[in-house]
N, C-alpha and C positions, 0 to 999 in steps of 0.2 A: 504494500500500500504506500502510495507516494503523497507527500505533503509538501507543497511548493510555497516557499516564502519569496515573494516577488518584490524587489526593491521599487519604490515609487518612481515612475518615469520622470525624466527631466527634459523631455523634448519630443518632437514628433517622430524622429528617427528611432528613439528608444521605444516609444509606444508601438510603432510599427513592428519592431523586432519582438516585442512581447506578444503581440497578436500572432506573429509567425510561429513563435515558440509554442503557443497554445495549440495551434493547428497541427504542428508536427507531433506533439505529444499525443493528441487525440488520434491521429493516424497510426501511431505506433502502439496504441492501446494502453498507454501508461498515464493517461490523464488522472488527476486526483484532486484533492482539496487544494484550493489556492487561497492564500491570504496575503495581505499587504500591510506593512507597519504604518501607523499613523500616530497622531498625538495621543490617542487613547491607548494604543497597544504598541509597545516597543518590539524590536526584533527579538530581544531576549525573551520577552513574555510570550510572543507567538511561538518561538521555538519550544519553550517549556510546555505550552499548550499542546503542540504536536506530539511531544513525548508522552504527556499524560493521556492523550487520546489513543496511544498505542500504535502510532505510525512506525513502520519498520524503516522507512527511508524518508529523510528530510532533505529537500533540495533547495539550495540557496540560488536564487536567480538574480544575478546582479554583480556588484563590485566585490573586490576582496575584503573591503571593510565589512560588508554584509556577511561574507563567509566567516570571517574571524569572530564576529559577534555570535553567530550560530554555533561555531566551534566552542566558544566559551561555555555555553550551556551543555553541549554534548560531552565536554571533557570533565565537567564538574558534578553533573547530576547522576546519582546512582541508577535512576530509572533509565538513563540513556545509554547504558553500557552495551546494549545490543542494537542500538540505533545506528544506521548507516547514513553517511553524508554523501549527497550528490551535489554537483555544481554545474550551473550553466552560466558561464562568465559573461560580462558585458564588454570585455576588452580581450580580443584574441591575440594580442601581442604582449600580454603580460606574463610575468613569471608564473602566475597561477595556472594559465592554460598549458604551459610547458610541464608543470608539475603533474597535471592530470592527463596530459597527452591529447588534448582536443584542439581543433584548428578552426572550427566555425560552429554555428548554431546547430547544424545538422549532425555533426560528429559528436557534439555534447549531448544531444538528445539520444542519439544512437547508443552512446556509452551507458546512459541510464537504462536503456532497454536491455542491453547485454549484461549489465551488472557484474563486471569484473571488479572484485574487491581487493583492496590493498590496505594493510594495517600500517599506519604511519606515525612518525614522531611529530610532536608539536613543540614549538618554542614557547616559552613562558616568560613574560616580563612580570616578575613577581609584584603583587600577589595574584593578579587575576586577568592579565592581558595575554591572550593566546594568539599565535600566528602560525600559518601553514607554510609560507614561502621564506621570507627573509625580513629582518628588521635592519634599518640603516641609521647610523649616527654620522652626521657630517659636521664636524667641529668648524668653527670659524677659523679662518687662516691664522696660523701662528698661535693657536690656542692648544695648550696641552690637555690631553685626556688621560686620566689615571685609571688603571685597572687592577683588580685583585682577584686571584683565583687560588683556591686551596692555600698553600703556604707561600705563594709567589705574588709580589707586587711590582708594578712597573708603570711607566708613563710613555706617552708617544705624542708626536705631532701629527698623527694620522689625519689625512684629509677626508678619509672615509673609513668607517667601521661597518662591516656587514656581519650580521649574526643569523645563522640558519638553524633550523631544527636539527637536533643532534649536537647542538652547541659547537657548530663548525664556524670558527671565527676567522675573518679576513681583515687584516689591517693594511691599509695603503698609506705608507709613510715616506714622503720624499726625503726626510732627514736621515734615512738609512744608508745613504750613499757614502761609503767609506767610514773610517774611524771606529771608535769603540762601540758606538750604537749598533752599527751593522754587525760586528762580531758578537755582541750580546744577543741580538735577535737570532742570529744563526745558531748560536748555542742553545738558547732557550727553546726555540721552536724547531730545532733540527732542520733548518732551512736549506733546501737544495735548489730552489728555483733560480733561473737565470735572472728573473725580474727582481732586482735588489730592493725595489720599493715596496714589494708586497710580501706580507708574512701570513701564513695560514696555519691554524692549529685547532685542536679539538680539546675541549675541557668539559667538566661536569657542571660547573657553576661559575659565573663570572659577574663581577660588579664593575660598572663604569661610572665615573664621576669627573667633574671638572672643577677647577679651583674657584672660579667665580660664577660663570654663567651656567644656567640650567640648559643643557643642549637638547634639542628636540630629537625624539626617536620616531622614525617614520616607518610605516608599513604600507606599501603601495602608494607612496607619496602623501599619505595621511598621517598627521602627527597623532600618535596614540599614547605617548608618555614622554617624560623628560628625565634627564639625568638629575640626581644620582638614581641609578636603576640596576637591579640585579636580574640576571637572566639565568634560567635553568632549562633543562630538557625534560619533557614528559614523553617517555619512550613507548612507542607502539600502543597508543591508547585510543586511536580513532580509526574506524573503518571508513574508507572513502572509495567511491566508484571512480575508476580510471578507465581510459580507453584500452581496448585489448591490444593495440599495437604500440602502447606507450614505450615499452622497453626497446622496441625497434627504433623508435624515434630518438631515444636517448643515446643509442649506440651509433647513430649516423655521424 
């Protein structure tokens, strides 16, 4: 049984796409209850309602912001442990579409019909902000960002920090060219890449903060939190529908 949470339309093009989606779902035989958040019912409340009603599949139709709000409920409610997430994105050039392996509206709807499930990790900005793809911190130029993980503390002039589920961290730091900073990073993160500006490492939990400013943390270009912030990983806690040929696409 499918329960569709449709993001409110923001233009004629989006409205036309939503009508197209409804037609395709009907032709595939997977139409279900559709709801739309408004001032009276939030995305989280509608997701909770779908779980309480016993829907086995909740489908987020819209932006990654919508998806992450649905995820927050599915990841935290005990009743949602057996609930599957489906996604029909509104942007088919986004990291989200690559994550689930769809390329357009038709392929997203077909994926729902075929129901190939994958159990995935989620990133968590503690205490309660979940994300499926990546979170990004972009410090202002020449501003240090401090990090601490387990028993290690450090700082960086990174112009971009990317955090992915699994706590896969990427630091892009132009100050790493030569000198002791470069050697320290090579030792700390066992760095072997030819790109001397980028360091990549995996950890269990990490905290980022800045000395003065609270730096914005973005997911899909939306500010969802600010530093200081602690990130952790929630391993294999969400079942999501992906395209059957997603692995082939990733290996190209």
